[in-house]
C-alpha positions in Angstrom: -31.8 -5.5 24.5 -34.2 -5.2 21.6 -33.7 -5.3 17.9 -34.3 -2.2 15.8 -37.9 -1.8 14.7 -39.0 -3.1 11.4 -38.8 -0.7 8.5 -42.5 -0.2 8.3 -42.1 1.7 11.5 -39.7 4.1 9.7 -41.0 7.2 7.8 -41.9 6.7 4.2 -38.8 8.3 2.7 -38.0 8.1 -1.1 -35.4 5.4 -1.6 -34.0 3.3 -4.4 -33.2 0.1 -2.7 -36.2 -2.3 -1.8 -34.3 -4.3 0.8 -33.5 -6.3 2.7 -29.9 -5.3 2.7 -27.6 -7.6 4.6 -24.5 -5.9 6.1 -21.7 -8.2 7.2 -19.4 -6.4 9.6 -20.9 -4.1 12.2 -17.9 -1.6 12.5 -17.8 2.1 11.6 -18.6 1.6 8.0 -21.0 -1.3 8.3 -23.0 0.4 11.2 -23.0 3.7 9.4 -24.4 2.1 6.2 -27.1 0.5 8.4 -28.0 3.8 10.1 -28.2 5.7 6.8 -30.3 3.0 5.1 -32.7 2.8 8.0 -33.3 6.5 7.9 -34.6 5.7 4.4 -36.9 3.0 5.7 -34.8 0.1 4.3 -34.8 -3.2 6.2 -31.2 -3.8 7.3 -29.9 -7.2 8.5 -26.6 -6.9 10.5 -24.2 -9.8 11.0 -20.8 -9.9 12.6 -18.4 -12.5 14.1 -18.2 -10.4 17.2 -21.4 -10.8 19.3 -20.5 -7.6 21.2 -20.1 -5.5 18.0 -23.3 -6.9 16.6 -25.3 -6.2 19.8 -23.9 -2.7 19.9 -24.8 -2.0 16.4 -28.3 -3.4 16.9 -28.8 -1.3 20.0 -27.7 1.8 18.1 -30.5 1.2 15.6 -28.3 0.3 12.7 -30.3 -2.8 11.8 -31.7 -6.1 13.1 -30.3 -9.5 13.7 -30.5 -12.3 11.0 -33.6 -14.3 10.9 -34.6 -17.5 9.0 -35.7 -16.8 5.5 -33.9 -13.5 5.0 -33.5 -13.0 1.3 -31.4 -9.9 0.8 -31.5 -7.9 -2.4 -27.9 -6.7 -1.6 -25.1 -7.9 0.6 -22.6 -5.4 1.9 -19.3 -6.9 3.1 -17.6 -4.5 5.5 -14.9 -6.6 7.1 -11.1 -6.3 7.5 -9.2 -6.3 4.1 -7.5 -9.7 4.7 -10.8 -11.6 4.8 -12.8 -9.7 2.3 -12.5 -12.2 -0.5 -13.4 -15.2 1.7 -16.4 -13.4 3.1 -17.7 -12.3 -0.3 -17.2 -15.8 -1.6 -19.3 -17.3 1.4 -22.0 -14.6 0.8 -22.3 -15.3 -2.8 -22.8 -18.9 -2.1 -25.3 -18.4 0.8 -27.4 -15.9 -1.1 -27.6 -16.8 -4.8 -30.1 -14.2 -5.7 -28.3 -11.3 -4.2 -25.8 -8.8 -5.5 -22.7 -8.6 -3.3 -20.4 -5.7 -2.8 -17.6 -4.9 -0.3 -16.4 -1.6 1.0 -12.6 -2.4 1.4 -10.1 0.2 0.3 -8.4 -2.1 -2.3 -10.4 -3.5 -5.2 -8.1 -5.4 -7.5 -7.1 -8.1 -5.0 -10.5 -9.4 -3.9 -11.7 -9.6 -7.6 -8.7 -11.5 -8.6 -9.0 -13.9 -5.6 -12.7 -14.6 -6.3 -12.0 -15.3 -10.0 -9.3 -17.7 -8.9 -11.7 -19.5 -6.6 -14.3 -19.8 -9.3 -16.9 -17.6 -7.5 -19.8 -16.2 -9.3 -18.3 -12.7 -9.9 -21.4 -11.9 -12.2 -23.0 -11.0 -9.0 -20.1 -9.2 -7.3 -18.9 -5.6 -7.8 -16.5 -4.0 -5.4 -17.1 -0.5 -4.0 -15.3 2.0 -1.8 -16.9 4.9 0.1 -14.2 7.6 0.5 -15.3 8.4 4.1 -14.2 7.6 7.5 -13.3 8.8 11.0 -10.4 8.8 13.4 -12.6 6.5 15.6 -13.6 3.0 14.8 -16.3 0.6 15.9 -20.1 0.7 15.9 -20.2 3.4 18.5 -18.5 5.8 16.1 -21.1 5.2 13.4 -23.0 8.1 11.8 -25.9 8.1 9.5 -24.4 11.1 7.6 -20.9 9.6 7.3 -21.2 9.3 3.4 -23.2 12.5 2.8 -21.6 14.2 -0.2 -18.7 11.9 -0.2 -17.4 10.0 -3.3 -18.3 6.3 -3.5 -16.3 4.4 -6.0 -18.2 1.6 -7.9 -15.4 -0.6 -9.3 -17.1 -2.2 -12.3 -15.6 -5.2 -14.3 -16.5 -7.0 -17.5 -18.5 -9.8 -15.7 -21.0 -7.6 -14.1 -24.2 -6.5 -15.8 -25.4 -2.9 -15.7 -28.5 -3.9 -13.8 -26.6 -5.5 -11.0 -24.1 -2.7 -10.7 -27.0 -0.4 -10.5 -28.0 -2.0 -7.3 -24.7 -0.9 -5.7 -25.0 2.6 -7.2 -28.5 2.7 -5.5 -26.8 2.0 -2.1 -24.4 4.8 -2.6 -27.2 7.2 -3.6 -29.5 6.2 -0.8 -26.9 7.0 1.8 -26.2 10.3 0.3 -22.9 9.6 -1.5 -21.7 10.7 -5.0 -21.2 7.7 -7.3 -17.7 7.6 -9.0 -17.3 4.8 -11.5 -13.7 3.4 -11.8 -12.2 0.1 -12.9 -10.4 -1.7 -9.9 -6.9 -1.0 -11.1 -7.5 2.8 -11.5 -9.1 2.8 -8.1 -6.1 1.2 -6.4 -3.7 3.6 -8.0 -5.9 6.6 -7.1 -6.1 5.6 -3.4 -2.3 5.1 -3.3 -2.0 8.8 -4.0 -4.9 10.3 -2.1 -5.2 7.9 1.0 -2.7 5.1 1.5 0.6 7.2 1.0 -0.8 10.3 2.8 -1.5 7.9 5.8 2.2 6.8 5.8 3.5 10.3 5.5 1.3 11.5 8.3 2.5 8.5 10.5 6.2 9.1 9.7 5.9 12.8 10.6 4.1 12.0 13.8 6.7 9.4 14.7 9.4 12.1 14.5 7.6 14.0 17.3 8.8 11.3 19.7 12.2 12.8 19.5 11.0 16.5 19.8 11.9 18.3 23.1 8.9 18.2 25.4 8.7 21.9 25.6 8.5 22.4 21.9 5.3 20.4 21.5 3.5 23.2 23.3 4.0 25.3 20.3 2.3 22.9 18.0 -0.3 24.8 15.8 -2.4 24.1 12.7 0.6 23.0 10.5 1.7 20.0 12.5 -1.8 19.1 13.5 -2.9 19.1 9.9 -0.1 16.9 8.7 -0.5 14.5 11.7 -4.3 14.4 12.0 -4.7 10.9 10.5 -1.6 9.4 12.1 -3.5 8.1 15.1 -4.8 5.0 13.2 -5.2 1.3 13.8 -1.9 -0.4 13.0 -3.5 -3.8 12.4 -5.9 -2.5 9.8 -3.3 -0.4 8.0 -0.8 -3.3 7.8 -3.5 -5.1 5.8 -4.4 -2.2 3.6 -0.8 -1.3 2.8 0.1 -4.9 2.1 -2.9 -5.2 -0.3 -1.9 -2.2 -2.2 1.8 -2.3 -1.8 2.6 -2.5 -5.6 0.9 0.9 -6.1 2.1 2.6 -2.9 5.8 1.8 -3.3 6.4 3.9 -6.5 4.7 6.9 -4.9 6.9 6.6 -1.8 10.0 6.0 -4.0 9.3 9.4 -5.8 8.8 11.0 -2.4 12.1 9.6 -1.3 13.8 11.2 -4.3 12.2 14.5 -3.5 13.5 14.3 0.1 16.9 13.4 -1.2 17.1 16.5 -3.3 16.0 18.6 -0.3 18.5 17.0 2.0 21.3 17.6 -0.6 20.3 21.3 -0.7 20.3 21.5 3.0 23.9 20.3 3.2 24.8 23.6 1.8 21.7 25.8 1.9 23.5 28.8 0.5 25.5 26.9 -2.0 24.9 27.1 -5.9 21.6 25.6 -6.8 20.4 25.0 -3.3 18.0 27.9 -2.8 16.5 27.1 -6.2 16.0 23.4 -5.4 14.2 24.3 -2.2 12.0 27.0 -4.0 11.2 24.4 -6.7 10.1 21.9 -4.2 7.8 24.3 -2.5 6.4 25.5 -5.9 5.8 21.9 -6.8 3.8 21.4 -3.7 1.7 24.5 -4.5 0.9 23.1 -8.0 -0.1 19.8 -6.5 -2.5 21.4 -4.1 -4.0 23.5 -6.9 -5.0 20.2 -8.5 -7.1 19.1 -5.6 -10.8 19.4 -6.4 -13.0 21.5 -4.2 -16.4 20.6 -2.7 -18.7 18.7 -5.1 -15.8 17.7 -7.3 -15.3 21.2 -8.7 -12.2 23.4 -8.9 -14.3 26.4 -7.6 -12.5 28.7 -5.1 -14.1 29.7 -1.9 -13.7 32.7 0.2 -12.2 32.2 3.7 -13.4 34.0 6.7 -11.4 33.5 9.9 -13.4 34.1 13.2 -12.0 34.4 16.6 -14.0 32.6 19.3 -13.7 32.5 23.1 -12.6 29.3 24.7 -16.0 28.9 26.5 -18.7 26.2 26.0 -21.2 26.8 23.2 -19.2 29.5 21.3 -18.7 27.4 18.1 -22.3 26.1 18.2 -23.6 29.7 18.5 -21.4 30.8 15.6 -22.6 28.0 13.4 -26.3 28.6 14.3 -26.0 32.3 13.6 -24.5 31.7 10.1 -27.3 29.2 9.4 -30.0 31.7 10.6 -28.8 34.3 8.1 -29.0 31.7 5.3 -25.4 31.4 4.4 -24.2 27.9 3.4 -20.8 26.7 4.7 -18.8 24.9 2.1 -16.1 23.9 4.5 -14.8 24.6 8.0 -11.6 24.2 10.0 -11.0 24.6 13.7 -7.8 25.5 15.4 -7.1 25.7 19.1 -3.9 25.4 21.1 -4.0 24.0 24.7 -3.9 26.9 27.2 -5.0 29.5 24.7 -8.0 31.8 25.6 -9.3 31.9 22.1 -9.7 29.6 19.1 -10.0 30.0 15.5 -12.8 29.0 13.2 -12.0 29.3 9.5 -15.2 29.0 7.3 -15.4 28.7 3.6 -18.3 30.3 1.6 -18.8 31.2 -2.1 -17.1 34.4 -2.9 -20.4 36.2 -3.5 -21.4 35.7 0.2 -18.0 36.8 1.8 -18.8 40.5 2.3 -22.3 39.9 3.7 -21.0 37.2 6.1 -18.4 39.5 7.4 -20.8 42.4 7.8 -23.4 40.1 9.6 -20.8 38.6 11.9 -19.3 41.9 12.9 -22.7 43.4 13.3 -23.5 40.7 15.9 -20.2 41.2 17.7 -18.0 38.4 16.4 -14.4 39.2 15.8 -13.1 38.7 12.4 -9.2 38.0 12.1 -9.1 37.8 8.3 -11.1 37.4 5.2 -10.0 36.7 1.7 -11.2 35.1 -1.5 
């Protein structure tokens, strides 16, 4: 087993951070940060309480082991939520010249705990990359995990602009988009866009335990989209939900009220007011979806092209390669395939101006177009 090569062996790529950057926690996020920074030629020092996780991350090239005299420019704490504050406090004390950030999904709690402990929060600023995968651990790490994704920088009154800029440089170096927010606004935001959706997905997936076995063979895009994030780590989510409970609970309570209105309507679906209540619920959902920003944080609409692909190896790769060869940029992509089906569906999103050309090029090459709309 050998450590990753020193950064001077990496290509000379433009970067903002000088390094070294110390990453504490060699899981999915920590190792992905290491991989992304090393692609920029930054010296990354990894540390983890798990020797196995550390060894794996080093073998994957996410960084090197700590060495005497390491003086990091930046420390990134990527550990479970319930120990974030303690680890940040330790790193602040161990490296008095370094800026320290964490990448946990709740920001108010660690800052409050550090202030209560008398830690030097003038060198600490929390951050949160809005990126992840269904898999965890260093073997799931990807250098492109943060590419184009929002990275919240949760500033506070005790941090200087110059020190906050070091964490902004981290986000920019790994390809993310910097989003400044105060800790309280961040925690409310993730209650809506991350934490409550996780619970809703989990609750729906749990109902599938009671579904007749034969009915699950009919599962298509609808149920798969709703339950996609349900297969998550219970231990991690207990910590996240507990840390942000005061923001999640009101959102869940409003959701419960919405469910109660639908249940009342379903007691007599043809009764006075029931059809209207159901229709208003669906319409409210439409309005909520319309508020979601598109790619790059815009509200721009994209054209959708649905392509049928045979269930044989290499078909999706061939499709994507062809689209790249004709110079059309994909803004988004969705795959759908039911077990036992002989074909799958690839739904690609492009700017409306390129929809007609994409359809013509695909049909000219023999691809089957199921639908296209702007």
